[in-house]
Each structure stands twice: as C-alpha cells, then as structure tokens.
N, C-alpha and C positions, 0 to 999 in steps of 0.2 A: 214589535221590531224597530222601535226607536233606538236601540242600543246595538243594532245589527252592524258590524264593521265590514264583513265581507259576504258577497253575494254571488253565487253562480247560478245562471238561469239558462235552461235550454227548453224551449218551447216551440210548438207548431200549433197554429191557431186556424181554424175554418171559420169564417165570417159570412153572414148572409146580410145582404143590403147595408152594407157598411163599406169601410175603408181599410188600408192597411194600419198597423200598429206603426207608429213613428216616435221619434224622440220626444215630442210634445206629450203625446199620451203615456209614454213610458215613465216620462218625468211625473206628470200630474197623478198618475194611477199608483205608482210605485216609489219612485225615488225620493218624492218630497216627504215621504213618511219614514225615510231612514237617513236622518240628517248626520249620523256618524259614519256613514258608508266610506270606507277607504278604497275598497277594491271592487269592482262590479266586472264581472265576466259574463258574457251573454251570446246567444244564438237564438234569434227569433225568426220564424217564418210564418208569414200570414198567406193564406190563400182565401180570396173573396169570390162570391158568387152575388152577382147584382142583376137578378133575373127581372124584377118588377121595376126596379128604379134604375135609371141611368145616373151612376155616380161618377163624377171625374175622379179618377185615380191619380195620386200624386207620382211625379217622376222620380227618378233616382237622385237627381238634384234637390228635388223638394224634400226627399227623405234625409238626404245628406244635411241640409240646411237645418232641418228639425233638431238634429243632434247637436250642431255646431252652436247653435243660438242658446242651447241649455248648456254648453261649456264640455260637451263630450266630443273630443276631436279624434279619437283613435277609433272610427267605426268604418266598418265595410259594409257596403250594400249592393244588391242589384235588384231590379224590377223588370218585371215581365208582365205585359198586357196582351196576351195573344188574340184575345177576343174582347169586344166592349163590353160584355156581361162577366167576364172573369179576369182575375189578376192574381200575381204572385210577387211577393216581395220577401227578400231575406235582408236581415241586418245581423251584424255580428261585431263583437269587441276584436280589435286587432292588437296585438297578434292572435290569430285564432287558436283556442285552447282545448277544443274538443277533438274527440277521435272519431265523431261521426259527422258528416255533411248530408242532410236531407234535400232532395229534390233539386239538384243542380239541373239547369237548363240551358239552351242555347243563348240566354241572355247573359250568362256570366263572362266576364272579361278579366279580371285581375285578382290580385292578392294572392299570397302563398300560404299553403294549409300543409305545414310539416307534420303535424300530429294526426291528421285524419287517416283513419284504417278502413273505414267503412263509408261508401260513397253511394248514395242513391241518386240515380239520375232519372228524370222524368219530364218529358216534353211532348207537345202536340205535334211538333215538325220533327222530322228526321235528324238524328245527330249527324253532323257533317265531319269530314276528315279534320278540318281546322278546330274543332272543339277537343279532339282528342290530343291534338298538339298542345293545346293550351292546358289540358288535364296534366299531361306529362310534364309541363313546364312548372305549373303551380301546385301540383299534388304529388310531391317527390316520391312518397311510398309507393305510388302506382306506376312510376317510371322505372323502378329499378335502382333510382339514385336517392339519396337523402342529404340534407345539408344540416 
C-alpha cells in the first residue's frame, strides 16, 4: 500500500472493552503506511460496549484534537455516551462525500451533508422536534431543497 495516492474508507466498527477509533489510531494503523497518500476521504463510526471494564471514553474535543495533532484539519465528529458502558462516535472528512450516513443520533449538531440520500437514525432516547429541524437544515435532500 505504500504507493497508494487516494483512499476512500467507509467503516462501521463494533468494539468490546475498548475505546473509539480516533485520529491517532487511524494514523498509526493506516496512514503511516501510505506515505504517498494525497487524498483521504473517510466516514468511520465506532460503537463500543464496555461491560466488564469502565473505560473513560474520549469527548468530541478529544477526538477532534487527535486529528488536528496529526495534521488532518477537515474532520467532523460527534460523540454520544448515553450509558457508562456504551458509546458511539462518528468521524468523517469534510466535505462529506458519501450518499449514506449511518446511525444519526440526538448528539448530532452541525455540518452539512449535501450528498446524503440514505440516512439511518438510531438512538436510545426519543427524537425531538428540534432534531428534525437540524436534519432539514443540514441534510438538504431530506428537506426538499439542495444547495
């Protein structure tokens, strides 16, 4: 893979007794092995279950910082820890290039997704009216308008 110049990655991962995939792990496990990489487009979701051990899950700011310190500036993310033993994290390159967005939750707050045609929503809490206003604003194809 050392000659790879472009990489598009769309992954959803379930982890047990672990933490979220962040910029450091992405860099150490993948990006360090592709020195000629010029274009990296990604959407990664991590769902963790920590039943046996209490693992401190990183905040959204921690996730953002892990990318910034690796020189990856254009990253969107949101983190949701609804319970102490489970958590969800979404990280994606901006602008978002995929037509699918998996597992939108009430924790979502910003970024515009002009290309999304398939949106899967899942949360442990009821979806509130305000969330649908945000979806109409940030997912133009679902509101009847596009930019």
